[in-house]
Chimera marker file (.cmm) of the C-alpha trace (Angstrom):
<marker_set name="trace">
<marker id="1" x="0.000" y="0.000" z="0.000" r="1" g="1" b="0" radius="0.5"/>
<marker id="2" x="1.416" y="3.437" z="-0.914" r="1" g="1" b="0" radius="0.5"/>
<marker id="3" x="2.714" y="5.347" z="2.066" r="1" g="1" b="0" radius="0.5"/>
<marker id="4" x="2.095" y="8.842" z="0.714" r="1" g="1" b="0" radius="0.5"/>
<marker id="5" x="-0.527" y="10.510" z="-1.413" r="1" g="1" b="0" radius="0.5"/>
<marker id="6" x="2.123" y="11.303" z="-4.049" r="1" g="1" b="0" radius="0.5"/>
<marker id="7" x="3.103" y="7.616" z="-4.270" r="1" g="1" b="0" radius="0.5"/>
<marker id="8" x="-0.560" y="6.631" z="-4.649" r="1" g="1" b="0" radius="0.5"/>
<marker id="9" x="-0.933" y="9.176" z="-7.461" r="1" g="1" b="0" radius="0.5"/>
<marker id="10" x="2.228" y="7.887" z="-9.179" r="1" g="1" b="0" radius="0.5"/>
<marker id="11" x="0.856" y="4.340" z="-9.193" r="1" g="1" b="0" radius="0.5"/>
<marker id="12" x="-2.111" y="5.566" z="-11.272" r="1" g="1" b="0" radius="0.5"/>
<marker id="13" x="0.122" y="6.434" z="-14.222" r="1" g="1" b="0" radius="0.5"/>
<marker id="14" x="0.436" y="3.930" z="-17.029" r="1" g="1" b="0" radius="0.5"/>
<marker id="15" x="3.798" y="2.676" z="-18.128" r="1" g="1" b="0" radius="0.5"/>
<marker id="16" x="5.007" y="4.181" z="-21.385" r="1" g="1" b="0" radius="0.5"/>
<marker id="17" x="4.382" y="1.011" z="-23.401" r="1" g="1" b="0" radius="0.5"/>
<marker id="18" x="0.784" y="0.964" z="-22.125" r="1" g="1" b="0" radius="0.5"/>
<marker id="19" x="-0.037" y="4.277" z="-23.827" r="1" g="1" b="0" radius="0.5"/>
<marker id="20" x="-1.774" y="3.615" z="-27.139" r="1" g="1" b="0" radius="0.5"/>
<marker id="21" x="-0.302" y="6.831" z="-28.549" r="1" g="1" b="0" radius="0.5"/>
<marker id="22" x="3.226" y="5.590" z="-27.796" r="1" g="1" b="0" radius="0.5"/>
<marker id="23" x="2.546" y="2.160" z="-29.288" r="1" g="1" b="0" radius="0.5"/>
<marker id="24" x="1.221" y="3.842" z="-32.462" r="1" g="1" b="0" radius="0.5"/>
<marker id="25" x="4.193" y="6.202" z="-32.562" r="1" g="1" b="0" radius="0.5"/>
<marker id="26" x="6.630" y="3.299" z="-32.168" r="1" g="1" b="0" radius="0.5"/>
<marker id="27" x="4.871" y="1.283" z="-34.868" r="1" g="1" b="0" radius="0.5"/>
<marker id="28" x="4.920" y="4.289" z="-37.209" r="1" g="1" b="0" radius="0.5"/>
<marker id="29" x="8.651" y="4.742" z="-36.703" r="1" g="1" b="0" radius="0.5"/>
<marker id="30" x="9.311" y="1.027" z="-37.180" r="1" g="1" b="0" radius="0.5"/>
<marker id="31" x="7.371" y="0.910" z="-40.453" r="1" g="1" b="0" radius="0.5"/>
<marker id="32" x="8.973" y="4.104" z="-41.746" r="1" g="1" b="0" radius="0.5"/>
<marker id="33" x="12.430" y="2.801" z="-40.824" r="1" g="1" b="0" radius="0.5"/>
<marker id="34" x="11.685" y="-0.502" z="-42.566" r="1" g="1" b="0" radius="0.5"/>
<marker id="35" x="10.718" y="1.384" z="-45.737" r="1" g="1" b="0" radius="0.5"/>
<marker id="36" x="13.834" y="3.571" z="-45.724" r="1" g="1" b="0" radius="0.5"/>
<marker id="37" x="16.398" y="1.118" z="-47.176" r="1" g="1" b="0" radius="0.5"/>
<marker id="38" x="13.879" y="-0.141" z="-49.726" r="1" g="1" b="0" radius="0.5"/>
<marker id="39" x="13.001" y="3.383" z="-50.847" r="1" g="1" b="0" radius="0.5"/>
<marker id="40" x="16.653" y="4.458" z="-50.946" r="1" g="1" b="0" radius="0.5"/>
<marker id="41" x="17.007" y="2.256" z="-54.033" r="1" g="1" b="0" radius="0.5"/>
<marker id="42" x="14.525" y="4.568" z="-55.767" r="1" g="1" b="0" radius="0.5"/>
<marker id="43" x="15.846" y="7.824" z="-54.319" r="1" g="1" b="0" radius="0.5"/>
<marker id="44" x="12.596" y="8.418" z="-52.447" r="1" g="1" b="0" radius="0.5"/>
<marker id="45" x="11.580" y="9.285" z="-48.921" r="1" g="1" b="0" radius="0.5"/>
<marker id="46" x="8.514" y="7.648" z="-47.414" r="1" g="1" b="0" radius="0.5"/>
<marker id="47" x="6.343" y="10.804" z="-47.772" r="1" g="1" b="0" radius="0.5"/>
<marker id="48" x="7.433" y="11.155" z="-51.416" r="1" g="1" b="0" radius="0.5"/>
<marker id="49" x="6.496" y="7.519" z="-52.001" r="1" g="1" b="0" radius="0.5"/>
<marker id="50" x="3.048" y="8.157" z="-50.512" r="1" g="1" b="0" radius="0.5"/>
<marker id="51" x="2.539" y="11.088" z="-52.906" r="1" g="1" b="0" radius="0.5"/>
<marker id="52" x="3.397" y="8.830" z="-55.846" r="1" g="1" b="0" radius="0.5"/>
<marker id="53" x="1.066" y="6.076" z="-54.605" r="1" g="1" b="0" radius="0.5"/>
<marker id="54" x="-1.767" y="8.623" z="-54.293" r="1" g="1" b="0" radius="0.5"/>
<marker id="55" x="-1.114" y="9.742" z="-57.880" r="1" g="1" b="0" radius="0.5"/>
<marker id="56" x="-0.991" y="6.124" z="-59.082" r="1" g="1" b="0" radius="0.5"/>
<marker id="57" x="-4.350" y="5.546" z="-57.449" r="1" g="1" b="0" radius="0.5"/>
<marker id="58" x="-6.132" y="8.774" z="-58.372" r="1" g="1" b="0" radius="0.5"/>
<marker id="59" x="-4.328" y="10.115" z="-61.427" r="1" g="1" b="0" radius="0.5"/>
<marker id="60" x="-3.786" y="13.831" z="-61.876" r="1" g="1" b="0" radius="0.5"/>
<marker id="61" x="-4.783" y="15.672" z="-58.713" r="1" g="1" b="0" radius="0.5"/>
<marker id="62" x="-4.875" y="19.156" z="-57.330" r="1" g="1" b="0" radius="0.5"/>
<marker id="63" x="-2.406" y="19.999" z="-54.588" r="1" g="1" b="0" radius="0.5"/>
<marker id="64" x="-5.394" y="20.532" z="-52.314" r="1" g="1" b="0" radius="0.5"/>
<marker id="65" x="-6.799" y="17.105" z="-53.215" r="1" g="1" b="0" radius="0.5"/>
<marker id="66" x="-3.452" y="15.415" z="-52.599" r="1" g="1" b="0" radius="0.5"/>
<marker id="67" x="-3.202" y="17.145" z="-49.247" r="1" g="1" b="0" radius="0.5"/>
<marker id="68" x="-6.633" y="15.878" z="-48.260" r="1" g="1" b="0" radius="0.5"/>
<marker id="69" x="-5.849" y="12.346" z="-49.443" r="1" g="1" b="0" radius="0.5"/>
<marker id="70" x="-2.553" y="12.233" z="-47.548" r="1" g="1" b="0" radius="0.5"/>
<marker id="71" x="-3.607" y="14.319" z="-44.532" r="1" g="1" b="0" radius="0.5"/>
<marker id="72" x="-0.779" y="16.766" z="-45.269" r="1" g="1" b="0" radius="0.5"/>
<marker id="73" x="-0.945" y="20.529" z="-45.138" r="1" g="1" b="0" radius="0.5"/>
<marker id="74" x="0.172" y="22.710" z="-48.036" r="1" g="1" b="0" radius="0.5"/>
<marker id="75" x="3.404" y="23.726" z="-46.275" r="1" g="1" b="0" radius="0.5"/>
<marker id="76" x="4.441" y="20.091" z="-45.908" r="1" g="1" b="0" radius="0.5"/>
<marker id="77" x="3.248" y="18.897" z="-49.305" r="1" g="1" b="0" radius="0.5"/>
<marker id="78" x="4.733" y="21.655" z="-51.478" r="1" g="1" b="0" radius="0.5"/>
<marker id="79" x="8.407" y="20.838" z="-50.723" r="1" g="1" b="0" radius="0.5"/>
<marker id="80" x="7.693" y="17.144" z="-51.388" r="1" g="1" b="0" radius="0.5"/>
<marker id="81" x="6.175" y="18.007" z="-54.754" r="1" g="1" b="0" radius="0.5"/>
<marker id="82" x="9.039" y="20.348" z="-55.650" r="1" g="1" b="0" radius="0.5"/>
<marker id="83" x="11.549" y="17.596" z="-54.928" r="1" g="1" b="0" radius="0.5"/>
<marker id="84" x="9.574" y="15.021" z="-56.918" r="1" g="1" b="0" radius="0.5"/>
<marker id="85" x="9.377" y="17.487" z="-59.805" r="1" g="1" b="0" radius="0.5"/>
<marker id="86" x="13.110" y="18.211" z="-59.626" r="1" g="1" b="0" radius="0.5"/>
<marker id="87" x="13.690" y="14.441" z="-59.822" r="1" g="1" b="0" radius="0.5"/>
<marker id="88" x="11.532" y="14.239" z="-62.948" r="1" g="1" b="0" radius="0.5"/>
<marker id="89" x="8.750" y="12.152" z="-61.395" r="1" g="1" b="0" radius="0.5"/>
<marker id="90" x="5.860" y="14.641" z="-61.383" r="1" g="1" b="0" radius="0.5"/>
<marker id="91" x="4.755" y="17.793" z="-63.168" r="1" g="1" b="0" radius="0.5"/>
<marker id="92" x="3.113" y="20.696" z="-61.386" r="1" g="1" b="0" radius="0.5"/>
<marker id="93" x="1.004" y="23.049" z="-63.493" r="1" g="1" b="0" radius="0.5"/>
<marker id="94" x="-1.133" y="26.038" z="-62.632" r="1" g="1" b="0" radius="0.5"/>
<marker id="95" x="-4.647" y="25.724" z="-63.950" r="1" g="1" b="0" radius="0.5"/>
<marker id="96" x="-5.371" y="28.151" z="-66.764" r="1" g="1" b="0" radius="0.5"/>
<marker id="97" x="-8.908" y="28.843" z="-65.510" r="1" g="1" b="0" radius="0.5"/>
<marker id="98" x="-7.734" y="29.501" z="-61.924" r="1" g="1" b="0" radius="0.5"/>
<marker id="99" x="-4.034" y="30.223" z="-61.453" r="1" g="1" b="0" radius="0.5"/>
<marker id="100" x="-4.377" y="29.838" z="-57.687" r="1" g="1" b="0" radius="0.5"/>
<marker id="101" x="-4.822" y="26.104" z="-58.169" r="1" g="1" b="0" radius="0.5"/>
<marker id="102" x="-2.005" y="23.737" z="-59.077" r="1" g="1" b="0" radius="0.5"/>
<marker id="103" x="-2.466" y="20.273" z="-60.535" r="1" g="1" b="0" radius="0.5"/>
<marker id="104" x="0.055" y="17.481" z="-60.154" r="1" g="1" b="0" radius="0.5"/>
<marker id="105" x="0.530" y="14.612" z="-62.579" r="1" g="1" b="0" radius="0.5"/>
<marker id="106" x="3.017" y="11.822" z="-63.100" r="1" g="1" b="0" radius="0.5"/>
<marker id="107" x="5.708" y="12.042" z="-65.737" r="1" g="1" b="0" radius="0.5"/>
<marker id="108" x="6.530" y="8.994" z="-67.829" r="1" g="1" b="0" radius="0.5"/>
<marker id="109" x="9.430" y="8.342" z="-65.465" r="1" g="1" b="0" radius="0.5"/>
<marker id="110" x="7.116" y="8.632" z="-62.452" r="1" g="1" b="0" radius="0.5"/>
<marker id="111" x="4.646" y="6.209" z="-64.005" r="1" g="1" b="0" radius="0.5"/>
<marker id="112" x="7.454" y="3.769" z="-64.861" r="1" g="1" b="0" radius="0.5"/>
<marker id="113" x="8.643" y="3.861" z="-61.253" r="1" g="1" b="0" radius="0.5"/>
<marker id="114" x="5.354" y="2.244" z="-60.238" r="1" g="1" b="0" radius="0.5"/>
<marker id="115" x="6.312" y="-0.978" z="-61.987" r="1" g="1" b="0" radius="0.5"/>
<marker id="116" x="9.829" y="-0.932" z="-60.555" r="1" g="1" b="0" radius="0.5"/>
<marker id="117" x="8.565" y="-0.250" z="-57.023" r="1" g="1" b="0" radius="0.5"/>
<marker id="118" x="5.895" y="-2.977" z="-57.101" r="1" g="1" b="0" radius="0.5"/>
<marker id="119" x="8.115" y="-5.162" z="-54.926" r="1" g="1" b="0" radius="0.5"/>
<marker id="120" x="7.950" y="-2.751" z="-51.977" r="1" g="1" b="0" radius="0.5"/>
<marker id="121" x="4.598" y="-3.809" z="-50.553" r="1" g="1" b="0" radius="0.5"/>
<marker id="122" x="5.288" y="-7.572" z="-50.510" r="1" g="1" b="0" radius="0.5"/>
<marker id="123" x="8.729" y="-6.919" z="-48.996" r="1" g="1" b="0" radius="0.5"/>
<marker id="124" x="7.197" y="-4.802" z="-46.218" r="1" g="1" b="0" radius="0.5"/>
<marker id="125" x="4.428" y="-7.305" z="-45.603" r="1" g="1" b="0" radius="0.5"/>
<marker id="126" x="7.105" y="-9.942" z="-45.041" r="1" g="1" b="0" radius="0.5"/>
<marker id="127" x="9.037" y="-7.660" z="-42.680" r="1" g="1" b="0" radius="0.5"/>
<marker id="128" x="5.876" y="-6.932" z="-40.679" r="1" g="1" b="0" radius="0.5"/>
<marker id="129" x="5.272" y="-10.637" z="-40.181" r="1" g="1" b="0" radius="0.5"/>
<marker id="130" x="1.485" y="-10.448" z="-39.927" r="1" g="1" b="0" radius="0.5"/>
<marker id="131" x="-0.810" y="-12.978" z="-41.533" r="1" g="1" b="0" radius="0.5"/>
<marker id="132" x="-3.287" y="-11.651" z="-44.092" r="1" g="1" b="0" radius="0.5"/>
<marker id="133" x="-6.223" y="-11.682" z="-41.666" r="1" g="1" b="0" radius="0.5"/>
<marker id="134" x="-4.147" y="-9.972" z="-38.960" r="1" g="1" b="0" radius="0.5"/>
<marker id="135" x="-3.089" y="-7.264" z="-41.417" r="1" g="1" b="0" radius="0.5"/>
<marker id="136" x="-6.695" y="-6.651" z="-42.473" r="1" g="1" b="0" radius="0.5"/>
<marker id="137" x="-7.870" y="-6.556" z="-38.865" r="1" g="1" b="0" radius="0.5"/>
<marker id="138" x="-5.131" y="-4.076" z="-37.950" r="1" g="1" b="0" radius="0.5"/>
<marker id="139" x="-5.972" y="-1.802" z="-40.901" r="1" g="1" b="0" radius="0.5"/>
<marker id="140" x="-9.670" y="-1.908" z="-39.992" r="1" g="1" b="0" radius="0.5"/>
<marker id="141" x="-8.955" y="-0.984" z="-36.377" r="1" g="1" b="0" radius="0.5"/>
<marker id="142" x="-6.602" y="1.834" z="-37.362" r="1" g="1" b="0" radius="0.5"/>
<marker id="143" x="-9.094" y="3.255" z="-39.871" r="1" g="1" b="0" radius="0.5"/>
<marker id="144" x="-11.803" y="3.143" z="-37.188" r="1" g="1" b="0" radius="0.5"/>
<marker id="145" x="-9.500" y="4.850" z="-34.702" r="1" g="1" b="0" radius="0.5"/>
<marker id="146" x="-8.639" y="7.563" z="-37.232" r="1" g="1" b="0" radius="0.5"/>
<marker id="147" x="-12.296" y="8.161" z="-38.106" r="1" g="1" b="0" radius="0.5"/>
<marker id="148" x="-13.315" y="8.295" z="-34.441" r="1" g="1" b="0" radius="0.5"/>
<marker id="149" x="-10.642" y="10.852" z="-33.625" r="1" g="1" b="0" radius="0.5"/>
<marker id="150" x="-11.393" y="12.944" z="-36.708" r="1" g="1" b="0" radius="0.5"/>
<marker id="151" x="-15.097" y="12.985" z="-35.821" r="1" g="1" b="0" radius="0.5"/>
<marker id="152" x="-14.316" y="14.366" z="-32.379" r="1" g="1" b="0" radius="0.5"/>
<marker id="153" x="-11.590" y="16.819" z="-33.362" r="1" g="1" b="0" radius="0.5"/>
<link id1="1" id2="2" r="1" g="1" b="0" radius="0.2"/>
<link id1="2" id2="3" r="1" g="1" b="0" radius="0.2"/>
<link id1="3" id2="4" r="1" g="1" b="0" radius="0.2"/>
<link id1="4" id2="5" r="1" g="1" b="0" radius="0.2"/>
<link id1="5" id2="6" r="1" g="1" b="0" radius="0.2"/>
<link id1="6" id2="7" r="1" g="1" b="0" radius="0.2"/>
<link id1="7" id2="8" r="1" g="1" b="0" radius="0.2"/>
<link id1="8" id2="9" r="1" g="1" b="0" radius="0.2"/>
<link id1="9" id2="10" r="1" g="1" b="0" radius="0.2"/>
<link id1="10" id2="11" r="1" g="1" b="0" radius="0.2"/>
<link id1="11" id2="12" r="1" g="1" b="0" radius="0.2"/>
<link id1="12" id2="13" r="1" g="1" b="0" radius="0.2"/>
<link id1="13" id2="14" r="1" g="1" b="0" radius="0.2"/>
<link id1="14" id2="15" r="1" g="1" b="0" radius="0.2"/>
<link id1="15" id2="16" r="1" g="1" b="0" radius="0.2"/>
<link id1="16" id2="17" r="1" g="1" b="0" radius="0.2"/>
<link id1="17" id2="18" r="1" g="1" b="0" radius="0.2"/>
<link id1="18" id2="19" r="1" g="1" b="0" radius="0.2"/>
<link id1="19" id2="20" r="1" g="1" b="0" radius="0.2"/>
<link id1="20" id2="21" r="1" g="1" b="0" radius="0.2"/>
<link id1="21" id2="22" r="1" g="1" b="0" radius="0.2"/>
<link id1="22" id2="23" r="1" g="1" b="0" radius="0.2"/>
<link id1="23" id2="24" r="1" g="1" b="0" radius="0.2"/>
<link id1="24" id2="25" r="1" g="1" b="0" radius="0.2"/>
<link id1="25" id2="26" r="1" g="1" b="0" radius="0.2"/>
<link id1="26" id2="27" r="1" g="1" b="0" radius="0.2"/>
<link id1="27" id2="28" r="1" g="1" b="0" radius="0.2"/>
<link id1="28" id2="29" r="1" g="1" b="0" radius="0.2"/>
<link id1="29" id2="30" r="1" g="1" b="0" radius="0.2"/>
<link id1="30" id2="31" r="1" g="1" b="0" radius="0.2"/>
<link id1="31" id2="32" r="1" g="1" b="0" radius="0.2"/>
<link id1="32" id2="33" r="1" g="1" b="0" radius="0.2"/>
<link id1="33" id2="34" r="1" g="1" b="0" radius="0.2"/>
<link id1="34" id2="35" r="1" g="1" b="0" radius="0.2"/>
<link id1="35" id2="36" r="1" g="1" b="0" radius="0.2"/>
<link id1="36" id2="37" r="1" g="1" b="0" radius="0.2"/>
<link id1="37" id2="38" r="1" g="1" b="0" radius="0.2"/>
<link id1="38" id2="39" r="1" g="1" b="0" radius="0.2"/>
<link id1="39" id2="40" r="1" g="1" b="0" radius="0.2"/>
<link id1="40" id2="41" r="1" g="1" b="0" radius="0.2"/>
<link id1="41" id2="42" r="1" g="1" b="0" radius="0.2"/>
<link id1="42" id2="43" r="1" g="1" b="0" radius="0.2"/>
<link id1="43" id2="44" r="1" g="1" b="0" radius="0.2"/>
<link id1="44" id2="45" r="1" g="1" b="0" radius="0.2"/>
<link id1="45" id2="46" r="1" g="1" b="0" radius="0.2"/>
<link id1="46" id2="47" r="1" g="1" b="0" radius="0.2"/>
<link id1="47" id2="48" r="1" g="1" b="0" radius="0.2"/>
<link id1="48" id2="49" r="1" g="1" b="0" radius="0.2"/>
<link id1="49" id2="50" r="1" g="1" b="0" radius="0.2"/>
<link id1="50" id2="51" r="1" g="1" b="0" radius="0.2"/>
<link id1="51" id2="52" r="1" g="1" b="0" radius="0.2"/>
<link id1="52" id2="53" r="1" g="1" b="0" radius="0.2"/>
<link id1="53" id2="54" r="1" g="1" b="0" radius="0.2"/>
<link id1="54" id2="55" r="1" g="1" b="0" radius="0.2"/>
<link id1="55" id2="56" r="1" g="1" b="0" radius="0.2"/>
<link id1="56" id2="57" r="1" g="1" b="0" radius="0.2"/>
<link id1="57" id2="58" r="1" g="1" b="0" radius="0.2"/>
<link id1="58" id2="59" r="1" g="1" b="0" radius="0.2"/>
<link id1="59" id2="60" r="1" g="1" b="0" radius="0.2"/>
<link id1="60" id2="61" r="1" g="1" b="0" radius="0.2"/>
<link id1="61" id2="62" r="1" g="1" b="0" radius="0.2"/>
<link id1="62" id2="63" r="1" g="1" b="0" radius="0.2"/>
<link id1="63" id2="64" r="1" g="1" b="0" radius="0.2"/>
<link id1="64" id2="65" r="1" g="1" b="0" radius="0.2"/>
<link id1="65" id2="66" r="1" g="1" b="0" radius="0.2"/>
<link id1="66" id2="67" r="1" g="1" b="0" radius="0.2"/>
<link id1="67" id2="68" r="1" g="1" b="0" radius="0.2"/>
<link id1="68" id2="69" r="1" g="1" b="0" radius="0.2"/>
<link id1="69" id2="70" r="1" g="1" b="0" radius="0.2"/>
<link id1="70" id2="71" r="1" g="1" b="0" radius="0.2"/>
<link id1="71" id2="72" r="1" g="1" b="0" radius="0.2"/>
<link id1="72" id2="73" r="1" g="1" b="0" radius="0.2"/>
<link id1="73" id2="74" r="1" g="1" b="0" radius="0.2"/>
<link id1="74" id2="75" r="1" g="1" b="0" radius="0.2"/>
<link id1="75" id2="76" r="1" g="1" b="0" radius="0.2"/>
<link id1="76" id2="77" r="1" g="1" b="0" radius="0.2"/>
<link id1="77" id2="78" r="1" g="1" b="0" radius="0.2"/>
<link id1="78" id2="79" r="1" g="1" b="0" radius="0.2"/>
<link id1="79" id2="80" r="1" g="1" b="0" radius="0.2"/>
<link id1="80" id2="81" r="1" g="1" b="0" radius="0.2"/>
<link id1="81" id2="82" r="1" g="1" b="0" radius="0.2"/>
<link id1="82" id2="83" r="1" g="1" b="0" radius="0.2"/>
<link id1="83" id2="84" r="1" g="1" b="0" radius="0.2"/>
<link id1="84" id2="85" r="1" g="1" b="0" radius="0.2"/>
<link id1="85" id2="86" r="1" g="1" b="0" radius="0.2"/>
<link id1="86" id2="87" r="1" g="1" b="0" radius="0.2"/>
<link id1="87" id2="88" r="1" g="1" b="0" radius="0.2"/>
<link id1="88" id2="89" r="1" g="1" b="0" radius="0.2"/>
<link id1="89" id2="90" r="1" g="1" b="0" radius="0.2"/>
<link id1="90" id2="91" r="1" g="1" b="0" radius="0.2"/>
<link id1="91" id2="92" r="1" g="1" b="0" radius="0.2"/>
<link id1="92" id2="93" r="1" g="1" b="0" radius="0.2"/>
<link id1="93" id2="94" r="1" g="1" b="0" radius="0.2"/>
<link id1="94" id2="95" r="1" g="1" b="0" radius="0.2"/>
<link id1="95" id2="96" r="1" g="1" b="0" radius="0.2"/>
<link id1="96" id2="97" r="1" g="1" b="0" radius="0.2"/>
<link id1="97" id2="98" r="1" g="1" b="0" radius="0.2"/>
<link id1="98" id2="99" r="1" g="1" b="0" radius="0.2"/>
<link id1="99" id2="100" r="1" g="1" b="0" radius="0.2"/>
<link id1="100" id2="101" r="1" g="1" b="0" radius="0.2"/>
<link id1="101" id2="102" r="1" g="1" b="0" radius="0.2"/>
<link id1="102" id2="103" r="1" g="1" b="0" radius="0.2"/>
<link id1="103" id2="104" r="1" g="1" b="0" radius="0.2"/>
<link id1="104" id2="105" r="1" g="1" b="0" radius="0.2"/>
<link id1="105" id2="106" r="1" g="1" b="0" radius="0.2"/>
<link id1="106" id2="107" r="1" g="1" b="0" radius="0.2"/>
<link id1="107" id2="108" r="1" g="1" b="0" radius="0.2"/>
<link id1="108" id2="109" r="1" g="1" b="0" radius="0.2"/>
<link id1="109" id2="110" r="1" g="1" b="0" radius="0.2"/>
<link id1="110" id2="111" r="1" g="1" b="0" radius="0.2"/>
<link id1="111" id2="112" r="1" g="1" b="0" radius="0.2"/>
<link id1="112" id2="113" r="1" g="1" b="0" radius="0.2"/>
<link id1="113" id2="114" r="1" g="1" b="0" radius="0.2"/>
<link id1="114" id2="115" r="1" g="1" b="0" radius="0.2"/>
<link id1="115" id2="116" r="1" g="1" b="0" radius="0.2"/>
<link id1="116" id2="117" r="1" g="1" b="0" radius="0.2"/>
<link id1="117" id2="118" r="1" g="1" b="0" radius="0.2"/>
<link id1="118" id2="119" r="1" g="1" b="0" radius="0.2"/>
<link id1="119" id2="120" r="1" g="1" b="0" radius="0.2"/>
<link id1="120" id2="121" r="1" g="1" b="0" radius="0.2"/>
<link id1="121" id2="122" r="1" g="1" b="0" radius="0.2"/>
<link id1="122" id2="123" r="1" g="1" b="0" radius="0.2"/>
<link id1="123" id2="124" r="1" g="1" b="0" radius="0.2"/>
<link id1="124" id2="125" r="1" g="1" b="0" radius="0.2"/>
<link id1="125" id2="126" r="1" g="1" b="0" radius="0.2"/>
<link id1="126" id2="127" r="1" g="1" b="0" radius="0.2"/>
<link id1="127" id2="128" r="1" g="1" b="0" radius="0.2"/>
<link id1="128" id2="129" r="1" g="1" b="0" radius="0.2"/>
<link id1="129" id2="130" r="1" g="1" b="0" radius="0.2"/>
<link id1="130" id2="131" r="1" g="1" b="0" radius="0.2"/>
<link id1="131" id2="132" r="1" g="1" b="0" radius="0.2"/>
<link id1="132" id2="133" r="1" g="1" b="0" radius="0.2"/>
<link id1="133" id2="134" r="1" g="1" b="0" radius="0.2"/>
<link id1="134" id2="135" r="1" g="1" b="0" radius="0.2"/>
<link id1="135" id2="136" r="1" g="1" b="0" radius="0.2"/>
<link id1="136" id2="137" r="1" g="1" b="0" radius="0.2"/>
<link id1="137" id2="138" r="1" g="1" b="0" radius="0.2"/>
<link id1="138" id2="139" r="1" g="1" b="0" radius="0.2"/>
<link id1="139" id2="140" r="1" g="1" b="0" radius="0.2"/>
<link id1="140" id2="141" r="1" g="1" b="0" radius="0.2"/>
<link id1="141" id2="142" r="1" g="1" b="0" radius="0.2"/>
<link id1="142" id2="143" r="1" g="1" b="0" radius="0.2"/>
<link id1="143" id2="144" r="1" g="1" b="0" radius="0.2"/>
<link id1="144" id2="145" r="1" g="1" b="0" radius="0.2"/>
<link id1="145" id2="146" r="1" g="1" b="0" radius="0.2"/>
<link id1="146" id2="147" r="1" g="1" b="0" radius="0.2"/>
<link id1="147" id2="148" r="1" g="1" b="0" radius="0.2"/>
<link id1="148" id2="149" r="1" g="1" b="0" radius="0.2"/>
<link id1="149" id2="150" r="1" g="1" b="0" radius="0.2"/>
<link id1="150" id2="151" r="1" g="1" b="0" radius="0.2"/>
<link id1="151" id2="152" r="1" g="1" b="0" radius="0.2"/>
<link id1="152" id2="153" r="1" g="1" b="0" radius="0.2"/>
</marker_set>
């Protein structure tokens, strides 16, 4: 039994690895670190890879649309797009009907990278070591968590 009120209060605190936010943070870092050597072969960072995957999935997109898809703000997304453009993977163009809006599309080189990078997902799935059903269950839970938090924010 705790001898002081302060000790009793300290016992109420969870250990670090019991905090869901820390477990999520650790998992995020582990996945990102696992991607790093695989993406280095393509000269990409993980956020740049996500931009390309969003473009593969949706085709030409506005910067605003990409930001919404990736949950990135304009200040974070713009440098990623500039770097991808400098590397010849995407084109950014101002719309002629509204110069405030910029559209982003893949170059031929960016589209070709999709085929070369197809091995990334299976390689990461193997590293993660989860069975198919476990992976689907985890994704479902994380999507639910994200939606619940977004609905309350």
